[in-house]
C-alpha positions as CSV (number, residue, x, y, z in Angstrom):
1,M,-44.5,-21.5,21.0
2,K,-44.4,-18.1,19.8
3,P,-46.5,-17.0,16.9
4,T,-44.8,-16.9,13.6
5,A,-45.3,-14.1,11.2
6,Y,-44.0,-15.0,7.4
7,F,-42.5,-11.6,6.4
8,G,-42.7,-10.5,2.4
9,I,-40.9,-7.5,1.1
10,K,-40.0,-6.8,-2.6
11,Y,-36.8,-8.6,-3.5
12,H,-34.0,-7.3,-4.8
13,A,-30.7,-9.2,-5.8
14,D,-28.6,-6.8,-4.0
15,N,-30.0,-7.3,-0.9
16,R,-30.2,-3.0,-1.0
17,N,-33.5,-3.4,1.8
18,K,-31.2,-5.7,4.1
19,N,-31.3,-3.2,6.4
20,E,-35.4,-3.3,6.3
21,I,-35.9,-6.2,6.3
22,D,-33.8,-7.0,9.6
23,A,-35.0,-3.8,11.2
24,I,-38.7,-4.9,10.6
25,T,-37.9,-8.4,11.8
26,A,-36.2,-7.3,14.9
27,V,-39.4,-4.6,16.2
28,L,-41.4,-8.6,15.3
29,H,-38.9,-10.2,17.7
30,A,-38.7,-8.0,20.2
31,N,-42.9,-8.4,20.7
32,G,-42.1,-12.4,21.0
33,I,-42.9,-13.1,17.1
34,E,-40.8,-15.6,14.7
35,T,-40.4,-14.4,11.3
36,I,-39.5,-16.3,8.2
37,C,-38.2,-14.0,5.4
38,I,-37.7,-15.8,1.8
39,A,-34.5,-13.4,1.1
40,R,-32.9,-13.7,4.7
41,D,-33.9,-17.5,5.6
42,I,-34.7,-19.8,2.6
43,E,-32.1,-17.7,0.1
44,K,-29.6,-17.0,2.2
45,W,-29.3,-13.1,1.3
46,G,-28.6,-14.2,-2.3
47,A,-25.9,-17.2,-1.7
48,V,-29.1,-20.0,-2.7
49,T,-31.0,-19.7,-6.2
50,L,-34.4,-21.4,-6.8
51,D,-36.3,-21.5,-9.2
52,A,-39.4,-19.7,-9.8
53,A,-41.5,-22.7,-9.6
54,R,-39.4,-24.0,-6.4
55,L,-39.8,-20.6,-4.9
56,M,-43.2,-20.2,-4.8
57,Q,-43.3,-23.6,-3.3
58,I,-41.3,-22.8,-0.9
59,T,-43.4,-19.2,-0.2
60,F,-46.7,-21.0,-0.3
61,A,-45.8,-23.6,2.3
62,K,-44.6,-20.8,4.8
63,I,-47.4,-18.8,4.7
64,D,-49.6,-21.7,5.2
65,A,-47.6,-22.7,8.4
66,S,-47.3,-19.0,9.8
67,D,-49.7,-17.5,12.2
68,V,-49.7,-14.0,9.6
69,V,-48.5,-12.5,6.7
70,V,-47.3,-8.9,7.4
71,L,-46.4,-7.3,3.3
72,E,-44.0,-4.4,3.4
73,M,-45.4,-3.2,-0.2
74,S,-43.9,0.4,-0.4
75,E,-42.7,-0.9,-3.7
76,K,-45.0,-2.8,-6.1
77,G,-43.7,-6.7,-7.0
78,V,-45.2,-9.1,-9.0
79,G,-44.3,-11.9,-5.5
80,L,-45.8,-9.5,-2.8
81,G,-49.0,-9.4,-5.1
82,I,-48.9,-13.3,-5.3
83,E,-48.5,-13.8,-1.6
84,A,-51.6,-11.4,-0.7
85,G,-53.2,-12.9,-3.0
């Protein structure tokens, strides 16, 4: 079974960091690590909208189910701080 990494990154409604998300997760995949990224896998790049409580519930469940957490922290984000905690 391949290890799983929860990948967190600053959320942007316009998906302006989609290429960055794709590039980082591609490197992880190339090294045998499956990834879960909320923006990509749960919110489907903005096609699915969840209220904050449900989003955090899903996020924490995905973090708990992962072998490792990878956070891209070059931009400040309240959600990233919560995920890191």
